[in-house]
C-alpha positions as CSV (number, residue, x, y, z in Angstrom):
1,M,233.8,260.9,-41.9
2,Q,233.5,264.7,-42.6
3,V,230.6,264.9,-40.2
4,I,232.6,263.1,-37.5
5,R,235.5,265.4,-37.9
6,K,233.3,268.4,-37.5
7,L,231.8,267.0,-34.4
8,L,235.4,266.5,-33.0
9,L,236.3,270.2,-33.7
10,P,236.0,271.2,-30.0
11,I,238.6,268.5,-29.1
12,S,240.9,269.9,-31.8
13,F,240.6,273.4,-30.3
14,I,241.6,272.0,-26.9
15,Y,244.5,270.0,-28.4
16,G,245.7,273.0,-30.3
17,L,245.6,275.1,-27.1
18,I,247.7,272.6,-25.2
19,V,250.2,272.4,-28.1
20,F,250.4,276.2,-28.2
21,I,251.0,276.5,-24.4
22,R,253.6,273.8,-24.5
23,N,255.6,275.5,-27.2
24,K,255.4,278.9,-25.4
25,C,256.9,277.2,-22.3
26,F,259.9,276.2,-24.4
27,D,260.1,279.6,-26.1
28,Y,260.2,281.4,-22.7
29,G,262.6,278.9,-21.1
30,I,260.0,277.4,-18.6
31,F,260.8,274.1,-20.3
32,S,264.5,273.6,-21.2
33,S,265.8,272.7,-24.6
34,K,269.3,271.2,-24.7
35,T,271.9,271.9,-27.4
36,F,274.6,269.2,-27.9
37,A,278.2,269.6,-29.0
38,V,277.8,266.9,-31.7
39,K,276.1,268.1,-34.9
40,T,272.5,267.1,-35.2
41,I,270.2,267.2,-38.2
42,C,266.5,266.9,-37.4
43,V,264.0,265.5,-40.0
44,G,260.3,265.9,-39.1
45,N,256.9,267.3,-39.8
46,L,254.0,269.1,-38.2
47,S,251.5,266.4,-39.1
48,V,251.1,262.6,-38.4
49,G,252.9,260.5,-40.9
50,G,252.8,260.4,-44.7
51,T,255.5,263.0,-45.6
52,G,258.4,260.7,-46.4
53,K,260.7,261.1,-43.4
54,T,262.5,257.8,-43.9
55,P,263.4,258.4,-47.5
56,M,264.7,261.8,-46.5
57,I,266.9,260.2,-43.8
58,E,268.2,257.8,-46.5
59,L,269.0,260.8,-48.8
60,L,270.9,262.5,-46.1
61,V,272.9,259.3,-45.4
62,R,273.8,258.9,-49.1
63,I,275.0,262.5,-49.3
64,L,277.0,262.5,-46.1
65,Q,278.3,259.0,-45.6
66,D,281.5,259.3,-47.7
67,N,282.8,262.2,-45.7
68,Y,281.3,261.8,-42.2
69,A,280.6,259.2,-39.6
70,I,276.8,259.1,-39.3
71,A,274.5,257.9,-36.6
72,I,270.7,257.8,-36.8
73,L,268.4,258.1,-33.8
74,S,264.7,257.2,-33.9
75,R,262.0,256.6,-31.4
76,G,261.4,253.1,-32.8
77,Y,257.6,253.4,-33.0
78,K,255.7,250.2,-32.1
79,R,258.9,248.3,-31.1
80,K,258.7,245.6,-28.5
81,T,261.6,247.0,-26.4
82,T,262.1,250.1,-24.2
83,G,264.9,252.5,-23.5
84,F,268.1,253.0,-25.5
85,L,269.0,250.3,-28.0
86,L,271.8,250.3,-30.5
87,S,271.3,248.0,-33.5
88,T,273.6,245.0,-34.0
89,G,273.6,242.1,-36.3
90,D,271.3,240.2,-34.0
91,T,268.7,242.9,-33.6
92,R,265.3,242.0,-34.8
93,V,262.7,244.2,-36.5
94,E,260.5,243.8,-33.4
95,D,263.3,245.2,-31.2
96,M,263.9,248.3,-33.3
97,G,260.7,249.1,-35.2
98,D,260.3,248.8,-38.9
99,E,261.9,252.1,-40.1
100,P,265.1,251.9,-38.0
101,Y,265.5,248.3,-38.9
102,Q,265.1,249.2,-42.6
103,L,267.7,251.9,-42.3
104,K,270.2,249.6,-40.6
105,S,269.6,246.9,-43.3
106,K,270.2,249.4,-46.0
107,F,273.2,251.1,-44.4
108,P,274.9,248.5,-42.3
109,K,278.0,250.7,-41.6
110,V,275.8,253.5,-40.1
111,A,275.0,253.3,-36.3
112,V,271.3,253.1,-35.8
113,A,269.7,253.5,-32.4
114,V,266.3,253.9,-30.9
115,D,265.3,255.8,-27.8
116,A,262.0,257.7,-26.9
117,D,264.2,260.0,-24.8
118,R,266.1,261.8,-27.5
119,R,268.4,263.5,-25.0
120,N,269.5,260.2,-23.6
121,G,269.8,258.7,-27.1
122,I,272.1,261.5,-28.3
123,A,274.2,261.3,-25.1
124,Q,274.6,257.5,-25.5
125,L,275.6,257.8,-29.2
126,K,278.0,260.6,-28.5
127,R,279.6,258.6,-25.7
128,N,279.7,255.1,-27.4
129,V,279.8,255.7,-31.1
130,H,281.5,259.2,-31.5
131,P,279.7,260.2,-34.7
132,D,280.4,263.4,-36.7
133,V,276.6,263.9,-37.1
134,I,273.4,262.4,-35.7
135,L,270.3,262.3,-37.8
136,L,267.2,262.7,-35.7
137,D,264.3,260.9,-37.3
138,D,260.8,262.4,-36.6
139,A,262.0,264.8,-34.0
140,F,260.8,268.2,-35.0
141,Q,258.2,268.3,-32.2
142,H,260.6,267.0,-29.6
143,R,261.7,270.3,-28.3
144,K,263.8,269.0,-25.4
145,V,266.6,268.9,-28.0
146,N,267.6,271.9,-29.9
147,P,269.0,270.5,-33.2
148,G,271.7,272.2,-35.2
149,F,269.8,272.0,-38.5
150,S,266.1,271.2,-39.0
151,I,264.4,270.0,-42.2
152,L,260.6,270.3,-42.1
153,L,258.7,268.1,-44.5
154,T,255.1,268.7,-45.8
155,A,253.3,266.7,-48.4
156,Y,252.2,268.4,-51.6
157,D,248.6,267.1,-51.3
158,N,248.3,268.0,-47.6
159,L,250.3,271.1,-46.9
160,Y,250.6,271.9,-43.1
161,I,249.5,275.4,-43.8
162,E,246.1,274.2,-45.0
163,D,245.7,271.5,-42.3
164,W,244.1,271.6,-38.8
165,Y,244.8,270.0,-35.4
166,L,244.0,266.4,-34.5
167,P,241.5,264.7,-34.5
168,T,239.7,267.0,-37.1
169,G,242.9,267.3,-39.2
170,S,246.3,265.7,-39.0
171,L,248.4,268.4,-37.4
172,R,250.1,267.4,-34.2
173,D,252.0,270.7,-33.8
174,N,251.3,274.4,-34.3
175,K,251.7,275.8,-37.9
176,G,253.8,278.7,-36.5
177,E,256.5,276.3,-35.3
178,A,257.6,276.0,-39.0
179,K,259.6,279.1,-38.2
180,R,262.1,276.9,-36.4
181,A,263.0,275.0,-39.5
182,H,266.1,275.9,-41.5
183,M,264.6,274.3,-44.6
184,I,261.1,273.3,-45.7
185,V,260.8,270.5,-48.2
186,V,257.5,270.0,-50.0
187,T,257.5,266.3,-50.7
188,K,255.5,264.0,-53.1
189,C,255.1,266.7,-55.7
190,P,254.2,265.9,-59.3
191,A,257.5,265.5,-61.2
192,N,256.4,268.2,-63.6
193,L,255.4,270.8,-61.0
194,S,255.6,274.2,-62.7
195,E,257.4,277.3,-61.4
196,H,254.0,279.1,-61.1
197,E,252.7,276.3,-58.8
198,K,255.9,276.4,-56.7
199,D,255.6,280.2,-56.3
200,A,251.9,279.7,-55.2
201,I,252.9,277.2,-52.6
202,R,255.8,279.4,-51.3
203,S,253.3,282.2,-51.0
204,K,251.0,280.0,-48.9
205,I,253.8,278.9,-46.7
206,G,255.3,282.3,-46.2
207,P,258.9,281.3,-45.4
208,K,261.1,283.4,-43.2
209,I,263.9,285.3,-44.9
210,N,266.5,282.7,-44.0
211,Q,264.4,279.7,-44.9
212,Q,264.7,277.7,-48.1
213,V,261.6,276.0,-49.6
214,L,262.5,273.1,-51.9
215,F,260.3,270.8,-53.9
216,G,260.8,267.0,-54.3
217,H,259.0,264.1,-55.9
218,L,259.1,260.4,-55.2
219,S,261.0,258.1,-57.5
220,Y,260.2,254.4,-57.6
221,N,262.8,251.8,-58.5
222,K,261.3,249.6,-61.2
223,Q,263.7,246.8,-60.4
224,L,262.0,245.1,-57.5
225,K,263.9,243.8,-54.6
226,G,263.3,240.6,-52.6
227,N,262.9,238.3,-55.6
228,R,264.7,240.4,-58.1
229,I,262.5,241.1,-61.1
230,Y,261.4,244.2,-63.0
231,L,258.0,245.8,-62.3
232,H,256.8,245.3,-65.9
233,E,257.1,241.5,-65.4
234,L,254.1,241.7,-63.0
235,R,251.7,242.9,-65.7
236,G,249.0,240.3,-66.3
237,K,249.7,238.5,-63.0
238,H,247.5,238.2,-60.0
239,V,249.2,240.8,-57.8
240,T,248.3,241.7,-54.2
241,L,249.7,245.0,-53.0
242,V,250.1,245.1,-49.2
243,T,250.7,248.4,-47.5
244,G,251.1,249.4,-43.9
245,I,252.1,253.0,-44.4
246,A,250.4,256.3,-43.6
247,N,249.6,257.3,-47.2
248,P,249.8,254.7,-50.0
249,D,248.1,256.9,-52.6
250,P,251.2,258.0,-54.5
251,L,252.3,254.3,-54.8
252,L,248.8,253.3,-56.0
253,Q,248.9,256.1,-58.7
254,F,252.4,255.0,-59.8
255,L,251.5,251.3,-60.2
256,K,248.3,252.1,-62.1
257,K,250.3,254.4,-64.4
258,E,252.7,251.5,-65.0
259,G,249.8,249.3,-66.1
260,L,249.5,247.0,-63.1
261,V,246.2,245.5,-62.1
262,F,246.2,244.5,-58.4
263,E,244.1,244.1,-55.3
264,H,245.1,246.4,-52.4
265,L,245.2,245.2,-48.8
266,K,245.7,248.3,-46.7
267,F,246.8,248.1,-43.1
268,N,247.6,250.8,-40.5
269,D,251.0,252.4,-40.5
270,H,253.7,250.3,-38.8
271,H,251.3,247.3,-38.7
272,F,252.6,244.0,-37.3
273,F,250.9,241.2,-39.1
274,T,249.0,238.6,-37.2
275,D,249.1,234.8,-37.9
276,K,245.7,235.0,-39.4
277,E,246.7,237.8,-41.8
278,L,250.0,236.0,-42.7
279,N,248.0,232.8,-43.5
280,L,245.8,234.9,-45.8
281,L,248.8,236.4,-47.5
282,R,250.4,233.0,-48.0
283,K,247.5,232.1,-50.3
284,K,248.3,234.9,-52.7
285,D,250.1,234.3,-55.9
286,C,252.3,237.4,-55.9
287,I,252.7,240.0,-53.2
288,L,254.1,243.4,-53.8
289,T,254.8,245.7,-50.8
290,T,256.8,248.7,-49.6
291,E,260.3,248.4,-48.2
292,K,259.0,249.3,-44.7
293,D,256.4,246.5,-44.8
294,Y,259.0,244.1,-46.4
295,V,261.2,244.1,-43.2
296,R,258.1,242.8,-41.2
297,L,257.0,240.3,-43.8
298,K,260.2,238.8,-45.3
299,S,260.7,236.0,-42.7
300,H,257.1,234.8,-43.1
301,L,256.3,234.9,-46.9
302,D,257.7,233.6,-50.2
303,N,257.1,235.2,-53.6
304,L,257.4,238.6,-51.9
305,H,258.7,241.7,-53.7
306,F,259.2,245.3,-52.6
307,I,259.6,248.5,-54.4
308,E,262.2,251.0,-53.3
309,V,261.2,254.7,-53.1
310,S,263.5,257.8,-52.8
311,H,263.2,261.5,-52.7
312,T,264.3,263.3,-55.9
313,F,265.0,267.0,-56.5
314,N,265.5,268.8,-59.8
315,A,269.1,269.8,-60.4
316,Q,268.7,273.3,-59.0
317,D,267.1,272.2,-55.7
318,N,269.4,269.3,-55.4
319,E,272.4,271.6,-55.6
320,L,270.9,274.0,-53.0
321,F,270.0,271.1,-50.7
322,Q,273.5,269.7,-50.7
323,K,275.1,273.2,-50.4
324,E,273.0,273.9,-47.2
325,L,274.0,270.5,-45.7
326,Y,277.7,270.9,-46.3
327,N,277.7,274.5,-45.1
328,F,276.2,273.3,-41.8
329,M,278.6,270.4,-41.5
330,K,281.6,272.8,-42.0
331,L,280.5,275.2,-39.3
332,N,282.9,275.2,-36.3
């Protein structure tokens, strides 16, 4: 794989040049970026997948939902529909995509919409839903919209600053574009990350004077959902872990630490399961999966459990995170 990546390096240079030119066209006003009257909070990254965007959107909803009317706008990756679609009680996971469907299932009072055209999506939500704030999922690189507040995510084990352009690396945007973020969150950190390590990462990132760099880790709920049991009850059983996410490694490490022995069936991110694959899974004794995969599997399988995951900050970073959010919401 390393050899192949090195061979693809010329393509990465071309890709990086195209990305650089595109961003400069927005910087110099050749391409336009629109600012909307409604408050918008963008969650995104510079790489492809694996930084925890959906758990971050969920955290924002939990913090803001008691005081503000929230809408979520996503592209709806791999959905079977096109154009703008506002989720209703009849909307299927195939219509929305797995992550927007998951968000609507978890927060039924929140308006969740999908549209590859973020400008149109925001305009539609503003006209028909009248939210106080729109959360833009995976929109950092969509520069046709100028968000009011941007949260840039980067994974602890794959910092954007140490990465390279596709296809050699996983970067889809220029590292320098991190300057547009109001806040940078290093996700999937070890829970016991030392202050010395944090300072070293801050030094690598080199934030601007007005940028906060926060550190979060993943927390897994040991009470499984679906068929409600506790994780420890799966010890000694024939467990099959099914994942269709960008980076399952943190989950694998957690489950092994919890003493589970399991086979792992790994699929591509946002994978829609075929009949053949579903028939294979039906033969398994006990299936454990992620929440994103659960919404695609629940209507097809029994004896299916999923494990919830959430972003967690230490007390100091959590206070700073919420302070920054509420300061933005109180502007104007």
